[in-house]
C-alpha positions as CSV (number, residue, x, y, z in Angstrom):
1,X,-0.3,0.2,0.0
2,X,1.1,3.5,-1.0
3,X,2.0,5.9,1.9
4,X,-0.7,8.2,2.7
5,X,-1.0,11.3,0.8
6,X,-0.9,14.6,2.5
7,X,-1.8,18.2,2.1
8,X,1.6,20.3,1.5
9,X,0.1,23.3,3.9
10,X,-2.7,24.1,6.1
11,X,-3.9,27.0,3.6
12,X,-4.0,24.2,0.9
13,X,-6.3,21.8,2.9
14,X,-8.7,24.9,3.8
15,X,-8.9,25.9,0.5
16,X,-9.9,22.6,-0.5
17,X,-12.4,22.3,2.1
18,X,-13.9,25.4,1.1
19,X,-13.4,24.9,-2.4
20,X,-15.9,21.6,-1.7
21,X,-18.4,23.7,0.3
22,X,-18.6,26.4,-2.1
23,X,-20.5,25.0,-4.9
24,X,-23.4,25.8,-7.2
25,X,-26.2,25.6,-4.5
26,X,-24.6,28.4,-2.9
27,X,-24.9,30.4,-5.8
28,X,-28.4,29.5,-6.9
29,X,-30.1,28.0,-4.0
30,X,-29.1,29.9,-1.1
31,X,-30.3,33.5,-2.3
32,X,-34.1,32.5,-3.1
33,X,-33.9,30.0,0.4
34,X,-33.3,33.2,2.4
35,X,-35.6,35.7,0.4
36,X,-38.3,32.9,0.9
37,X,-37.9,32.3,4.5
38,X,-37.9,35.8,6.0
39,X,-35.3,37.8,4.2
40,X,-32.7,39.2,6.8
41,X,-34.3,37.5,9.6
42,X,-33.7,34.2,7.9
43,X,-29.8,35.2,9.0
44,X,-30.9,34.3,12.8
45,X,-31.9,30.7,12.5
46,X,-29.2,30.3,9.8
47,X,-26.4,31.4,11.9
48,X,-27.8,29.2,14.8
49,X,-28.0,26.5,12.7
50,X,-24.3,27.1,11.5
51,X,-23.2,26.7,15.0
52,X,-25.1,23.8,16.4
53,X,-25.2,21.7,13.1
54,X,-22.9,22.8,10.4
55,X,-19.6,23.7,12.5
56,X,-20.0,20.7,14.9
57,X,-20.5,18.2,11.9
58,X,-17.3,19.5,10.6
59,X,-15.5,19.0,13.4
60,X,-16.8,15.8,14.0
61,X,-15.8,14.5,10.4
62,X,-12.4,16.4,10.4
63,X,-11.7,14.5,13.6
64,X,-13.0,11.3,12.6
65,X,-10.5,11.6,9.5
66,X,-7.9,12.7,10.9
67,X,-7.9,10.1,13.8
68,X,-8.6,7.3,11.9
69,X,-6.6,8.0,8.8
70,X,-8.8,6.8,6.1
71,X,-11.0,7.2,3.2
72,X,-15.1,7.1,4.7
73,X,-15.5,3.4,4.6
74,X,-11.9,2.5,6.3
75,X,-12.9,5.1,9.2
76,X,-16.2,3.8,9.8
77,X,-14.5,0.2,10.0
78,X,-12.0,1.2,12.4
79,X,-14.3,2.9,14.4
80,X,-16.5,-0.4,14.5
81,X,-16.3,-3.2,11.9
82,X,-20.0,-3.5,11.4
83,X,-20.5,0.3,10.4
84,X,-18.3,-0.1,7.4
85,X,-21.2,-0.2,5.5
86,X,-22.2,3.5,6.4
87,X,-19.0,4.7,4.8
88,X,-19.6,3.0,1.5
89,X,-23.2,4.1,1.5
90,X,-21.9,7.8,1.7
91,X,-19.3,7.0,-0.9
92,X,-22.0,5.7,-3.1
93,X,-23.8,8.7,-2.7
94,X,-21.2,10.9,-3.8
95,X,-20.6,8.7,-6.6
96,X,-24.3,9.2,-7.8
97,X,-23.7,13.0,-7.5
98,X,-20.8,13.1,-9.3
99,X,-22.5,11.7,-12.5
100,X,-24.9,14.5,-12.7
101,X,-22.9,17.3,-11.4
102,X,-20.3,16.8,-14.2
103,X,-23.0,17.4,-16.7
104,X,-24.3,20.6,-14.9
105,X,-20.5,21.9,-15.1
106,X,-20.8,21.3,-19.0
107,X,-23.9,23.1,-19.6
108,X,-22.0,26.3,-17.8
109,X,-19.2,25.8,-20.0
110,X,-21.5,26.1,-23.0
111,X,-23.2,29.0,-21.6
112,X,-19.8,30.7,-21.2
113,X,-19.2,30.1,-24.8
114,X,-22.6,31.4,-25.6
115,X,-22.3,34.3,-23.7
116,X,-19.8,35.8,-26.0
117,X,-22.0,36.4,-28.7
118,X,-25.1,36.2,-26.4
119,X,-26.6,33.1,-28.6
120,X,-29.4,32.3,-26.6
121,X,-31.5,35.2,-28.2
122,X,-34.4,37.0,-26.5
123,X,-36.1,33.6,-25.6
124,X,-33.7,32.3,-23.1
125,X,-36.1,29.7,-21.6
126,X,-36.8,28.4,-25.4
127,X,-33.2,28.3,-25.9
128,X,-32.2,26.0,-22.7
129,X,-35.0,23.1,-23.1
130,X,-35.3,23.3,-27.2
131,X,-32.3,24.7,-28.6
132,X,-29.5,23.6,-26.4
133,X,-30.7,20.4,-24.2
134,X,-33.4,19.6,-27.1
135,X,-35.7,18.1,-24.1
136,X,-37.9,15.0,-24.8
137,X,-40.7,14.0,-22.3
138,X,-39.7,12.6,-19.0
139,X,-38.8,9.0,-19.0
140,X,-37.5,9.1,-22.2
141,X,-34.0,9.2,-23.1
142,X,-33.6,10.4,-26.7
143,X,-30.0,10.7,-28.3
144,X,-26.6,12.3,-27.0
145,X,-26.8,16.1,-27.0
146,X,-23.3,17.1,-28.6
147,X,-23.5,20.5,-27.1
148,X,-23.4,18.8,-23.6
149,X,-21.6,15.7,-24.7
150,X,-18.3,17.6,-26.0
151,X,-17.9,19.6,-22.8
152,X,-18.8,16.9,-20.3
153,X,-15.8,15.2,-22.0
154,X,-13.8,18.3,-20.9
155,X,-15.1,18.2,-17.7
156,X,-14.0,14.6,-16.9
157,X,-10.3,14.9,-18.5
158,X,-9.8,17.9,-16.4
159,X,-11.1,16.7,-13.1
160,X,-9.8,13.2,-13.6
161,X,-6.3,14.5,-14.5
162,X,-6.1,16.7,-11.3
163,X,-7.0,13.5,-9.2
164,X,-4.6,11.5,-11.0
165,X,-1.7,13.9,-10.1
166,X,-2.7,13.4,-6.3
167,X,-3.7,15.1,-3.2
168,X,-0.7,17.7,-3.0
169,X,0.1,18.2,-6.7
170,X,-3.1,18.2,-8.1
171,X,-6.0,19.1,-5.7
172,X,-4.3,21.3,-3.9
173,X,-2.6,23.4,-6.6
174,X,-5.9,23.4,-8.6
175,X,-8.0,24.8,-5.3
176,X,-5.0,27.4,-4.9
177,X,-5.6,28.5,-8.7
178,X,-9.6,28.0,-8.8
179,X,-10.6,29.4,-5.6
180,X,-8.6,32.8,-5.4
181,X,-9.7,33.4,-9.1
182,X,-13.5,32.4,-8.5
183,X,-13.2,34.9,-5.4
184,X,-11.8,37.6,-7.8
185,X,-14.3,36.9,-10.5
186,X,-17.5,36.8,-8.4
187,X,-16.4,40.2,-6.3
188,X,-16.3,41.8,-9.7
189,X,-19.7,40.5,-10.7
190,X,-21.0,41.8,-7.6
191,X,-19.4,45.1,-7.6
192,X,-20.8,45.6,-11.1
193,X,-24.0,44.1,-10.0
194,X,-24.8,46.7,-6.9
195,X,-24.1,49.6,-9.4
196,X,-26.7,48.6,-11.8
197,X,-30.1,50.5,-11.9
198,X,-32.7,49.0,-9.3
199,X,-29.8,47.1,-7.3
200,X,-31.0,48.9,-4.1
201,X,-34.5,47.8,-4.8
202,X,-33.5,43.8,-5.1
203,X,-31.1,44.2,-1.8
204,X,-34.0,45.5,0.1
205,X,-36.1,42.7,-0.6
206,X,-33.5,40.5,0.4
207,X,-32.3,42.2,3.4
208,X,-36.2,43.2,4.8
209,X,-36.4,41.2,7.7
210,X,-39.7,39.6,8.5
211,X,-39.2,38.7,12.1
212,X,-42.8,36.9,12.2
213,X,-41.0,34.1,10.5
214,X,-38.7,32.8,13.2
215,X,-41.4,31.8,14.8
216,X,-42.1,29.3,11.9
217,X,-40.8,25.9,12.3
218,X,-40.8,25.5,8.7
219,X,-37.9,28.5,8.5
220,X,-35.8,27.0,11.1
221,X,-35.8,23.3,9.3
222,X,-35.0,25.5,6.3
223,X,-31.7,26.8,7.6
224,X,-30.7,23.5,8.8
225,X,-31.5,22.2,5.5
226,X,-29.3,25.0,3.9
227,X,-26.4,24.6,5.9
228,X,-26.6,20.8,6.2
229,X,-26.5,20.5,2.0
230,X,-24.1,23.5,1.3
231,X,-21.3,22.7,3.7
232,X,-20.3,18.9,1.9
233,X,-20.9,17.4,5.4
234,X,-22.4,13.6,5.5
235,X,-21.3,12.3,2.4
236,X,-17.5,11.1,3.0
237,X,-15.9,14.3,1.6
238,X,-14.7,16.2,4.8
239,X,-13.8,12.4,6.2
240,X,-11.7,11.9,3.2
241,X,-10.2,15.7,3.0
242,X,-9.1,15.5,6.6
243,X,-7.5,12.1,6.6
244,X,-4.6,13.6,4.3
245,X,-4.1,16.2,7.3
246,X,-0.5,16.0,9.1
247,X,-0.2,14.9,12.6
248,X,-0.3,18.5,14.3
249,X,-3.4,20.1,12.6
250,X,-5.6,22.8,14.4
251,X,-9.1,20.8,13.4
252,X,-11.5,22.9,15.3
253,X,-10.1,26.3,13.8
254,X,-10.2,24.6,10.4
255,X,-13.5,23.9,10.8
256,X,-14.7,27.2,11.9
257,X,-12.6,28.7,9.1
258,X,-14.5,26.6,6.5
259,X,-17.7,26.9,7.8
260,X,-17.5,30.6,8.0
261,X,-16.0,30.8,4.5
262,X,-18.7,29.4,2.9
263,X,-21.3,31.1,4.4
264,X,-19.4,34.3,3.5
265,X,-19.6,33.0,-0.1
266,X,-23.5,32.6,0.5
267,X,-23.7,36.3,1.5
268,X,-22.1,37.3,-1.3
269,X,-23.6,35.3,-3.9
270,X,-27.3,36.7,-2.2
271,X,-26.0,40.4,-2.7
272,X,-24.9,39.7,-6.2
273,X,-28.2,37.7,-7.2
274,X,-30.7,39.9,-5.6
275,X,-28.7,43.2,-7.1
276,X,-29.3,41.8,-10.9
277,X,-32.9,40.6,-9.8
278,X,-33.7,44.1,-8.7
279,X,-32.1,45.3,-12.0
280,X,-34.3,43.0,-14.0
281,X,-37.6,44.1,-11.9
282,X,-36.8,47.7,-12.6
283,X,-36.4,47.1,-16.3
284,X,-39.5,45.0,-16.6
285,X,-41.3,47.3,-14.4
286,X,-42.4,44.5,-12.1
287,X,-42.0,43.4,-8.2
288,X,-38.8,41.6,-7.2
289,X,-41.0,38.8,-6.1
290,X,-42.2,38.4,-9.6
291,X,-38.6,37.6,-10.7
292,X,-37.4,35.6,-7.9
293,X,-35.9,32.3,-9.1
294,X,-33.7,29.7,-8.0
295,X,-32.1,26.4,-9.5
296,X,-31.2,25.7,-13.3
297,X,-34.1,28.0,-14.0
298,X,-32.2,30.9,-12.5
299,X,-28.8,30.3,-13.6
300,X,-29.6,29.1,-17.2
301,X,-32.9,31.1,-17.8
302,X,-33.4,34.2,-15.6
303,X,-29.2,35.3,-15.9
304,X,-29.0,34.9,-19.6
305,X,-32.2,37.5,-19.7
306,X,-30.8,39.7,-17.3
307,X,-27.3,39.9,-19.0
308,X,-29.2,40.6,-22.4
309,X,-30.4,43.6,-20.6
310,X,-27.0,44.9,-19.2
311,X,-26.1,48.4,-20.1
312,X,-22.6,47.3,-21.3
313,X,-20.1,44.7,-21.5
314,X,-22.8,41.9,-21.9
315,X,-20.8,39.2,-23.0
316,X,-18.0,39.7,-20.7
317,X,-20.2,39.7,-17.4
318,X,-22.1,36.7,-19.0
319,X,-18.6,34.9,-19.5
320,X,-17.5,35.9,-16.2
321,X,-20.8,34.7,-14.3
322,X,-20.7,31.1,-16.0
323,X,-17.0,31.0,-15.9
324,X,-17.8,31.3,-11.9
325,X,-20.3,28.3,-11.9
326,X,-17.4,26.2,-13.8
327,X,-14.8,27.0,-11.1
328,X,-17.6,26.4,-8.4
329,X,-18.7,23.2,-9.7
330,X,-15.0,21.9,-10.6
331,X,-13.7,22.4,-6.9
332,X,-16.8,20.7,-5.6
333,X,-16.6,17.8,-8.4
334,X,-13.0,17.2,-7.3
335,X,-13.9,16.6,-3.9
336,X,-17.2,14.5,-4.7
337,X,-15.0,11.9,-6.8
338,X,-12.0,11.7,-4.5
339,X,-14.4,10.0,-1.8
340,X,-14.7,6.9,-4.2
341,X,-11.2,6.9,-5.8
342,X,-9.9,7.0,-1.8
343,X,-12.4,4.3,-0.9
344,X,-11.3,2.1,-3.8
345,X,-7.9,2.5,-3.3
346,X,-8.0,1.5,0.6
347,X,-10.3,-1.1,0.0
348,X,-8.3,-3.2,-3.0
349,X,-5.0,-1.8,-2.0
350,X,-4.6,-0.8,-5.4
351,X,-2.6,2.8,-6.6
352,X,-4.3,6.1,-7.2
353,X,-3.8,5.9,-11.0
354,X,-6.0,2.7,-11.2
355,X,-8.6,3.9,-8.7
356,X,-9.0,7.2,-10.8
357,X,-9.1,5.1,-13.9
358,X,-11.8,2.5,-12.6
359,X,-13.8,5.0,-10.4
360,X,-13.7,7.9,-12.5
361,X,-14.3,6.0,-15.6
362,X,-17.4,4.4,-14.5
363,X,-19.0,7.7,-13.2
364,X,-18.2,9.3,-16.4
365,X,-19.5,6.5,-18.2
366,X,-22.8,6.6,-16.5
367,X,-22.6,10.4,-16.8
368,X,-23.9,10.2,-20.4
369,X,-27.4,9.4,-19.2
370,X,-27.7,12.9,-18.4
371,X,-25.9,14.0,-21.3
372,X,-29.1,13.1,-23.5
373,X,-32.0,14.8,-24.4
374,X,-34.3,13.0,-21.8
375,X,-31.1,13.8,-19.3
376,X,-32.4,17.0,-17.7
377,X,-35.5,15.3,-16.1
378,X,-33.3,12.3,-15.0
379,X,-30.9,14.5,-13.4
380,X,-33.5,16.8,-11.6
381,X,-35.3,13.5,-10.0
382,X,-32.0,11.9,-9.1
383,X,-30.6,14.9,-7.6
384,X,-33.7,15.5,-5.6
385,X,-33.9,12.1,-4.1
386,X,-30.1,11.4,-3.9
387,X,-30.0,14.5,-1.7
388,X,-33.2,14.0,0.4
389,X,-32.8,10.2,0.9
390,X,-29.1,10.1,0.6
391,X,-27.4,12.9,1.9
392,X,-29.8,14.0,4.4
393,X,-30.9,10.3,6.0
394,X,-27.1,9.7,5.9
395,X,-26.6,12.7,8.1
396,X,-29.3,11.2,10.4
397,X,-28.0,7.9,10.6
398,X,-24.2,9.1,11.0
399,X,-25.0,11.1,14.1
400,X,-27.3,8.7,15.7
401,X,-24.5,6.1,15.1
402,X,-21.6,8.1,16.3
403,X,-23.6,10.1,19.1
404,X,-26.3,7.8,20.4
405,X,-24.9,4.1,19.6
406,X,-21.1,4.2,19.6
407,X,-21.1,7.1,22.0
408,X,-17.7,8.7,20.5
409,X,-18.5,12.2,20.8
410,X,-16.5,12.5,24.1
411,X,-13.7,10.7,22.5
412,X,-13.8,12.7,19.3
413,X,-13.9,15.9,21.3
414,X,-11.0,14.9,23.3
415,X,-9.0,14.2,20.3
416,X,-10.0,17.9,18.6
417,X,-9.0,19.3,21.8
418,X,-5.4,17.9,22.1
419,X,-4.5,19.7,18.6
420,X,-6.8,23.0,18.3
421,X,-6.3,26.2,20.3
422,X,-10.1,26.5,20.4
423,X,-11.3,24.1,23.2
424,X,-14.8,22.5,22.6
425,X,-17.2,23.5,25.2
426,X,-20.6,22.3,26.5
427,X,-22.2,23.2,23.1
428,X,-20.3,20.5,21.1
429,X,-21.9,17.3,22.5
430,X,-25.4,19.5,23.2
431,X,-25.4,20.0,19.3
432,X,-24.5,16.6,18.2
433,X,-26.4,14.5,21.1
434,X,-29.4,16.5,21.1
435,X,-30.1,19.4,19.0
436,X,-28.9,18.2,15.3
437,X,-30.5,14.5,15.3
438,X,-33.9,16.0,16.6
439,X,-33.7,18.8,13.8
440,X,-32.6,15.9,11.1
441,X,-35.2,13.5,12.5
442,X,-38.0,16.0,12.0
443,X,-36.7,17.0,8.7
444,X,-36.6,13.3,7.6
445,X,-40.3,12.8,8.8
446,X,-41.5,15.4,7.0
447,X,-39.9,14.1,3.7
448,X,-40.9,10.9,3.8
449,X,-44.7,12.1,4.7
450,X,-44.4,14.4,1.7
451,X,-43.2,12.0,-0.7
452,X,-44.8,9.0,0.3
453,X,-48.2,10.0,0.6
454,X,-47.7,12.4,-2.8
455,X,-48.5,15.9,-0.8
456,X,-46.8,17.9,-3.3
457,X,-48.9,20.6,-4.7
458,X,-48.8,19.1,-8.1
459,X,-51.1,16.9,-10.7
460,X,-49.8,13.9,-9.4
461,X,-49.0,14.6,-6.1
462,X,-45.1,13.7,-6.7
463,X,-41.9,16.3,-7.0
464,X,-42.6,18.3,-10.1
465,X,-45.6,16.3,-11.0
466,X,-43.6,13.6,-12.5
467,X,-45.5,10.2,-12.9
468,X,-45.2,7.2,-10.4
469,X,-43.2,5.1,-12.8
470,X,-40.6,7.7,-13.2
471,X,-40.4,8.6,-9.3
472,X,-40.0,5.2,-8.9
473,X,-37.1,4.3,-11.3
474,X,-35.6,7.5,-11.5
475,X,-35.8,8.7,-8.0
476,X,-36.4,6.0,-5.3
477,X,-34.5,3.3,-7.1
478,X,-31.4,5.5,-7.4
479,X,-31.2,6.4,-3.6
480,X,-31.8,2.7,-2.6
481,X,-29.1,1.4,-5.2
482,X,-26.6,3.8,-3.3
483,X,-27.4,1.8,-0.1
484,X,-27.8,-1.6,-1.6
485,X,-24.6,-1.4,-3.2
486,X,-22.9,0.0,0.0
487,X,-24.1,-2.9,2.0
488,X,-22.5,-5.1,-0.8
489,X,-19.3,-3.4,-0.8
490,X,-18.9,-3.5,2.9
491,X,-19.3,-7.3,2.5
492,X,-16.5,-7.8,0.1
493,X,-13.0,-8.7,1.6
494,X,-10.2,-6.0,2.5
495,X,-7.1,-6.2,0.5
496,X,-5.8,-3.4,2.6
497,X,-3.3,-4.5,5.5
498,X,-4.2,-1.3,7.0
499,X,-7.7,-2.2,7.8
500,X,-7.0,-6.1,8.3
501,X,-4.2,-4.9,11.1
502,X,-6.6,-2.8,12.5
503,X,-9.4,-5.0,13.0
504,X,-6.9,-7.9,14.6
505,X,-5.8,-5.1,17.2
506,X,-9.0,-4.3,18.2
507,X,-10.0,-7.9,18.6
508,X,-7.2,-8.5,20.8
509,X,-8.0,-5.9,23.2
C-alpha cells in the first residue's frame, strides 16, 4: 500500500475544504432560500444552524478522518467493523452526485461560450430547453446532445487529470488556483451588480427582515437544510479530505474557517443575485418577487435574460458569471470524486492511478445518461432523491450512530481538543447529541411524509408532477441502489493490510 498522501500546507487543505463546500448551490439555492424564509430575519436561524449543526458536524468529520486516517469506509470500519457500510453508503451517494454534477458544469461551459455573442437570444427559456438541451418527455432518453457531450468529456478529462496527480500536486494546486480566481471573478460580478439601476430595490427585498418568520418551524428547518446541503457534510468528503492532514493540525479552527468561509460566499452570492434581480425587476417594471427564481432556471434562464439587458459589456459579464459556475463546480466535483477514489484505493489496495481510471471512468460513463435529450429530467429527479434520501438520511444515521450508539462524541471531542487552540465546550456534545439529531429527524419525517403520501401541489402529487413510474425508477431506485451497493461493498473482503491489522488489534483488545 502506498504511503497515505498529505496536504502540503494548512492553507491548501482549507482552500480545498472551502472549495468543496462552495458549489453551485451557494449561488443558485441560498439567495432564494433566504428571501423566501424571512429575508434578513433568516440569518438568525441560519447562524444558529451553522453553530449547532454545520460546524459541529464539520469538527466531528474532520476529527474522524484525522484520527482514523482513512477514506470514509475505512474510517467507519476502524470505529466499528459493523459500521463500514455507512462509509460505503456515503461514498456511493457521492458517486451518484458526481455523475450528474459533472453535466451541470458542462452546461456552464457551453453557456460561457454562448455568452460571448449572447447566442441564447431573447427567448432564453426556449433556447435552454429546445435549442440547447433538446428535451423530450420525462422518462424518455432520446439521443446524446453534442452540445452537452463535448464539454462533459472536457470536464472529466480536467477532473480526472487533477485527481490522478494526487492530493498535494493535484487537488491542492488546483484549489490554490481556482478558489482565488473564483473569489476575484465573483467580486467583480458583485461590484458591477450593485451599481446597476434597481440594485437597491433587489437588496432591500433580500435583506428586509420579516421577524415573524423566525417563529415558524419551517423556516428553522429550511435554515438547517441550507447549512446541511451547502457544507459538503455527511457524504464522505470531509472525512476523506481530513485524512490527509498532518499529525499536528488545528481541527477546530479549520472547521470554523471552512464554515464561515462558505457562509461568507453564500452572503456574497445573495448580494450579487438580488442586485441583478432588482435590476431586472426595474427594467421590466415589476416587483422583485415576480422575478425571483432558483436552481437551473435562475442560472440558465433568468441570468441570460438579465445579461441581455446589461447596459454594457454584456458578453464579458455573461462569461464571468458562467466561468464562476464552472470553477465552483469543478472544486466541488474534485472533492466528490475523491471520496470513491480513496475508498477504492483503501479497500482493494490499488494505486491512485488505477482507482482514478476505474472509479472516475465508471462515473464518466454513467454521466452520459444525463447528456441525452431526456437527461434534464433524470438529473432533476436523481438530484432531489439522492440529496433528500441519501445525504440528509445519511446525516441522520451518521449522527445517531456516532452520538447515541457508539457514543464517540466525547472521544472525538478529546482528540480535537488535544490538537486545537479553541477548546470545545458544552455546546459541541449538546449539538451532536440533542439538537442536530432532533432537527434532522424531523426533516426526514417530513420528507418521507411529503413523498410517500404524495403531498406535493402537483397534478400527480409527486415531486415536480412526475409520474409514479418515473419517480420509482428515476428517484427512489437511485437512492436505494446507493445503500444496497454500499452494503455489498462492505461485505467484500479487504485487501488493505492497514484495515486487517487494525481489526486484529481491536479484537485482541
